[in-house]
C-alpha angles and dihedrals in degrees: 000000000000118000116277114224123188115221117210123162115213096269113150093208094055094070088071090068125064097224137100112243086219142352129213118205113177107313095338123096120197113197116202118231107291124207135188098280118137121218091281094048098257119141111250117214104010107209091002113110094187095052092045092049092051090051091048091055091047088054091049088052090053093051092046090050089060086064095042089253134127138203088269088067094057112111102172138021133181119198129196115200128184095207115039089188087072093052092115090062091052092045092052091053090047090054090051091049094053108040093150118026114029114213126216105266143196129181124201127192112226130180095230147354130216092281120039091226092060118097103176140029125184131191123193143197120206131187119209124210118264117283 
């Protein structure tokens, strides 16, 4: 089996949770569900789906960077949104985040996330070029 490498940006808040923000196995990177926390763990954009979505994609970028990957390497994302009526705001941020290579994508409406101020969570899978 290929080596398993945990990917954890230097986010002070993340040490409170016993999860890897991402895992690289071979050329595949699995990014855990990212939410709109800033580096200190504060929610960015309370009640603002667009602002939260942009922060989520910034966090995904940070996790990917730990593996030497970029948004262009993402092949699949799954989003969880608490208000499907705000989907257009999420979709606009997703389009900004992926100006080049569009990933396969699914969006699921969910009644709540881990923090009641959070509106969106996105997980990602990236595939790196051959080594």
